[in-house]
Residue, then its C-alpha position, 0 to 999 in steps of 0.5 A: x948778138x953772138x955769145x962770144x961777143x956777149x962774153x967780150x962785152x960783159x965787163x962793160x955792161x955787166x948785165x944781160x936781159x932775159x930778152x937777149x937769152x937766145x938759143x946760142x947763149x943757152x948753148x954756150x953760157x953757164x947759168x948759176x942760180x945764186x938763190x938758196x937750195x930750197x928755191x933752186x929745187x922749186x924751179x930754175x933755168x934748165x941746166x943751171x947750177x946752184x951756187x948760193x950768192x954767199x958761196x961764190x968765192x968759196x966755189x970759184x973753181x966751179x965758175x969757168x974763166x973761158x965762157x960767159x957765166x950768167x948769175x941770177x936770183x929772183x930779181x937780180x939783187x943777190x946775183x949782183x952782189x955775187x957778180x961784184x965779188x967775182x969781178x973783184x976776184x978777177x972774173x970778167x966773164x960774169x954777167x947778171x941777168x937783170x930781172x932774175x928768174x922772175x923776168x926770165x919766166x916772163x920775158x926769155x927769148x928762148x926757153x929750152 
């Protein structure tokens, strides 16, 4: 599935699986690590930016409206809270990576 169609379908499902993260998604989406800075420094998805889940609304201007934004934490629970807040704030292009960073390490379709 092309990243543009994923971005359009994002509001319906609200989630993406590591198995769906192919090279096209990596080239077009913004990855946001919603864990704390310490965890981010220990390891993250290449190219991801660190915006702690509690800070997403304060840093809304760092989250683009014109491309899919994939939020992740270790398992998906903190990023789900962040995504909910962003959707309430009007961002429909935000999805949560189910199974989080742990799942990405195990199951990602593509790793840069």
